[in-house]
C-alpha positions as a printed Julia matrix, in Angstrom:
305×3 Matrix{Float64}:
    0.0     0.0      0.0
    2.85    2.22     0.84
    4.34    1.47    -2.57
    1.09    2.5     -4.27
    1.22    5.85    -2.52
    4.79    6.41    -3.67
    3.83    5.54    -7.21
    0.91    8.03    -7.18
    3.18   10.77    -5.81
    5.75   10.1     -8.5
    3.12   10.25   -11.25
    1.73   13.55    -9.88
    5.21   15.04    -9.74
    5.87   13.94   -13.28
    2.62   15.51   -14.48
    3.42   18.79   -12.71
    6.86   18.83   -14.34
    5.3    18.38   -17.79
    2.74   21.12   -17.11
    5.45   23.6    -16.16
    7.19   22.72   -19.4
    4.09   23.26   -21.6
    2.96   26.52   -19.97
    5.81   28.62   -21.49
    5.23   26.92   -24.82
    1.51   27.78   -24.63
    2.28   31.34   -23.65
    4.71   31.65   -26.55
    2.08   30.21   -28.95
   -0.58   32.6    -27.6
    1.73   35.55   -28.0
    2.55   34.38   -31.52
   -1.14   34.08   -32.39
   -1.84   37.53   -30.99
    1.15   38.95   -32.84
    0.1    37.29   -36.08
   -3.48   38.46   -35.71
   -2.43   42.05   -35.07
    0.03   41.96   -37.94
   -2.61   41.59   -40.67
   -5.62   43.7    -41.5
   -8.4    43.18   -44.0
   -9.65   46.26   -45.89
  -13.11   45.75   -47.45
  -13.93   46.7    -51.04
  -14.53   50.4    -51.62
  -12.46   51.44   -48.61
   -9.02   52.84   -47.9
   -7.01   51.84   -44.84
   -5.34   54.71   -42.99
   -2.37   53.37   -41.06
   -1.47   54.98   -37.71
    1.27   54.23   -35.21
    0.38   55.31   -31.7
   -1.92   57.96   -33.22
    0.52   59.19   -35.86
   -0.75   58.95   -39.46
    1.68   57.07   -41.65
    2.32   57.97   -45.31
    1.46   54.45   -46.43
   -2.18   53.57   -47.08
   -3.71   50.12   -47.22
   -5.71   49.04   -50.23
   -8.56   46.54   -50.53
   -7.82   43.02   -49.33
   -5.41   41.56   -46.74
   -2.54   43.82   -45.68
    0.41   43.32   -43.3
    1.32   45.83   -40.65
    3.06   46.16   -37.3
    1.1    44.81   -34.33
    1.41   48.25   -32.78
   -0.22   49.96   -35.73
   -3.92   50.67   -36.09
   -5.96   50.75   -39.32
   -8.74   53.33   -39.84
  -11.07   52.27   -42.65
  -12.48   55.15   -44.71
  -15.24   54.59   -47.25
  -14.31   55.63   -50.81
  -17.7    54.82   -52.31
  -20.17   57.48   -53.38
  -22.52   58.16   -50.51
  -25.8    60.02   -50.43
  -27.21   62.28   -47.77
  -30.6    63.98   -47.71
  -30.71   67.13   -45.64
  -33.56   69.42   -44.65
  -32.71   73.1    -44.28
  -34.63   76.26   -43.52
  -33.84   79.49   -45.32
  -35.4    82.85   -46.18
  -36.05   84.36   -49.59
  -35.11   87.93   -50.44
  -38.66   89.01   -49.56
  -38.38   87.36   -46.1
  -40.49   84.29   -46.84
  -39.57   81.2    -44.84
  -38.62   78.26   -47.05
  -38.24   74.59   -46.11
  -35.73   72.86   -48.38
  -35.0    69.19   -49.0
  -31.52   68.84   -50.45
  -29.75   65.65   -51.65
  -25.96   65.47   -51.97
  -23.8    62.69   -53.43
  -20.2    62.71   -52.23
  -17.07   60.59   -51.97
  -13.42   61.03   -50.99
  -10.26   60.96   -53.07
   -8.39   57.75   -52.21
   -4.99   59.34   -52.84
   -5.62   62.12   -50.3
   -7.65   60.08   -47.82
   -4.83   59.96   -45.26
   -4.4    63.75   -45.41
   -8.16   64.15   -44.95
   -8.03   61.9    -41.9
   -4.98   63.74   -40.57
   -6.55   67.22   -40.9
  -10.26   66.52   -40.4
  -10.83   62.97   -39.22
  -13.51   60.46   -40.11
  -16.31   62.96   -39.42
  -15.41   64.95   -42.52
  -19.02   65.16   -43.74
  -20.24   66.65   -40.46
  -17.26   68.98   -40.11
  -16.72   70.04   -43.72
  -19.58   69.21   -46.1
  -22.66   69.92   -43.98
  -21.71   73.46   -42.84
  -20.87   74.51   -46.39
  -24.1    73.03   -47.74
  -26.11   74.94   -45.18
  -24.27   78.22   -45.73
  -24.39   78.02   -49.54
  -28.06   77.01   -49.61
  -29.09   79.95   -47.44
  -26.95   82.3    -49.52
  -28.43   81.17   -52.84
  -32.04   81.18   -51.66
  -31.72   84.65   -50.12
  -30.95   86.11   -53.57
  -34.38   85.16   -54.98
  -37.92   86.16   -54.15
  -40.29   83.44   -53.03
  -42.09   83.45   -56.39
  -38.8    83.16   -58.26
  -37.88   80.09   -56.21
  -40.97   78.23   -57.42
  -40.12   75.94   -60.33
  -36.47   77.01   -60.31
  -34.91   73.99   -58.6
  -32.41   73.16   -61.35
  -30.83   76.63   -61.36
  -30.78   76.67   -57.56
  -29.01   73.29   -57.49
  -26.39   74.47   -59.99
  -25.67   77.64   -58.02
  -25.24   75.68   -54.78
  -22.89   73.24   -56.54
  -20.81   76.13   -57.88
  -20.25   77.3    -54.3
  -19.77   73.97   -52.49
  -17.78   71.79   -54.94
  -14.59   73.9    -55.18
  -14.7    74.67   -51.45
  -14.64   71.02   -50.32
  -12.38   69.79   -53.16
   -9.29   71.17   -51.43
   -9.89   68.66   -48.63
  -10.06   65.74   -51.07
  -13.86   65.52   -50.87
  -15.6    64.99   -54.2
  -19.17   66.28   -54.65
  -20.7    64.49   -57.65
  -24.17   66.01   -57.41
  -26.34   68.36   -55.37
  -30.04   68.56   -56.12
  -32.88   70.53   -54.59
  -35.57   67.88   -54.29
  -38.33   69.89   -52.68
  -39.17   73.49   -51.78
  -41.99   74.14   -49.33
  -43.42   77.42   -48.08
  -45.75   78.4    -45.27
  -49.45   77.66   -45.74
  -50.28   81.36   -45.91
  -47.83   82.0    -48.71
  -48.87   78.84   -50.56
  -52.53   79.9    -50.4
  -51.63   83.39   -51.6
  -49.66   81.97   -54.54
  -52.52   79.65   -55.45
  -55.0    82.54   -55.29
  -52.72   84.63   -57.48
  -52.35   81.81   -59.97
  -56.13   81.38   -60.09
  -56.58   85.11   -60.63
  -53.92   85.1    -63.32
  -55.6    82.12   -65.0
  -59.0    83.85   -64.86
  -57.45   87.01   -66.3
  -55.79   84.99   -69.05
  -59.08   83.26   -69.83
  -60.9    86.6    -70.0
  -58.17   88.12   -72.17
  -58.25   85.09   -74.44
  -62.03   85.31   -74.76
  -61.87   89.05   -75.41
  -59.12   88.54   -77.95
  -61.23   85.9    -79.65
  -64.25   88.21   -79.76
  -62.08   91.04   -81.06
  -60.61   88.76   -83.68
  -64.07   87.59   -84.73
  -65.25   91.22   -84.93
  -62.19   92.17   -86.95
  -62.73   89.2    -89.24
  -66.38   90.15   -89.71
  -65.41   93.77   -90.42
  -62.77   92.55   -92.82
  -65.35   90.35   -94.52
  -67.71   93.33   -94.82
  -64.92   95.44   -96.31
  -64.07   92.68   -98.75
  -67.77   92.3    -99.62
  -68.14   96.06  -100.11
  -65.03   96.14  -102.25
  -66.33   93.19  -104.24
  -69.74   94.85  -104.7
  -68.07   98.09  -105.74
  -65.8    96.25  -108.13
  -68.77   94.34  -109.5
  -70.74   97.6   -109.96
  -67.71   99.17  -111.61
  -67.38   96.2   -113.94
  -71.14   96.35  -114.73
  -70.96  100.1   -115.37
  -67.93   99.61  -117.56
  -69.76   96.87  -119.42
  -72.84   99.14  -119.9
  -70.56  101.91  -121.12
  -68.9    99.55  -123.54
  -72.31   98.36  -124.76
  -73.52  101.97  -125.15
  -70.35  102.86  -127.0
  -70.74   99.84  -129.24
  -74.39  100.77  -129.89
  -73.41  104.37  -130.58
  -70.68  103.22  -132.88
  -73.18  100.91  -134.61
  -75.73  103.73  -134.96
  -73.08  106.06  -136.26
  -71.98  103.4   -138.67
  -75.59  102.81  -139.78
  -76.12  106.56  -140.23
  -72.93  106.85  -142.18
  -73.97  103.91  -144.29
  -77.44  105.41  -144.99
  -75.92  108.78  -145.78
  -73.49  107.12  -148.11
  -76.36  105.28  -149.79
  -78.38  108.47  -150.12
  -75.33  110.31  -151.4
  -74.72  107.56  -153.89
  -78.35  107.74  -155.0
  -78.18  111.53  -155.18
  -75.14  111.29  -157.37
  -76.91  108.87  -159.66
  -80.24  110.77  -159.79
  -79.23  113.72  -161.95
  -81.94  116.17  -163.25
  -81.96  114.44  -166.58
  -82.47  111.05  -164.97
  -85.32  112.45  -162.86
  -86.99  113.86  -165.96
  -86.54  110.49  -167.64
  -88.22  108.71  -164.75
  -91.06  111.27  -164.76
  -91.58  110.71  -168.43
  -91.68  106.98  -167.92
  -94.33  107.39  -165.25
  -96.52  109.91  -167.22
  -99.85  108.5   -168.39
 -100.25  110.89  -171.29
 -102.8   113.15  -169.63
 -102.28  116.81  -169.01
 -103.22  118.27  -165.65
 -106.59  120.07  -165.33
 -106.9   123.19  -163.15
 -109.98  125.11  -161.99
 -110.13  128.71  -160.94
 -112.39  129.66  -158.12
 -113.77  132.98  -157.09
 -110.53  133.78  -155.68
 -108.39  133.71  -158.76
 -105.35  133.46  -156.64
 -106.1   129.8   -155.89
 -105.49  127.26  -158.55
 -106.95  123.84  -157.94
 -105.94  120.7   -159.69
 -108.84  118.51  -160.65
 -106.95  115.43  -161.06
């Protein structure tokens, strides 16, 4: 029994000796695993890894995929992809009308200058750089227009805001790809006033259109009357001209007939000489002499035959 106890003590001592031998090996393996784990970093797609050593930004950047680094270095992952933000601002027009604006902005960062952006601004570059300039530029642009001019002018407003914001943030390595004014909303009182004005303008336009139509119809009718009068006058002139031509033709015909008759009579007169007339009288004489009777008044001579 005593031998059994000695054997158990020897086995326990042997086990303890082996444990003390494996503990340093385990610690070394654990340290190696930790070292290996901290020596590699995975950068997801669309991101840039900013490498820092005890807070100091290194000049080397890490690209997409698995990268090796010092275990004492830290990797800040900055998104290079185009991101979209929708902001709601309040501004005033030049005529002091309150305007509620919904603005959408698409932005990204330049991968080559990402480390400088992190060094000077940090990861909150949108909040610290983009947002304040969007707000300031939007208020500035909207304050240069009246409330009525803002209505239906979203494209021009968006372009003016882009012209102010894009070059301002570009020096930080921030790329603005688009800024668009998605909605413009006014107070209910102003909206009602605009609608009333539009209705009045539409009514006025309708009345002017109707009046213009009536005026046009009246002018067309007057023009038709003028044309008709001109046509009637022209027709009367043509008829009078025709009557004159007919009268002239008739006069010319009568003159011609008279000339013809005169010519015939003249021709006959030339033929009927005194001798010819005597000849014709002789031919027509029946051989009887004329008988005359004197009345009481001897100055009257009566032919009996």
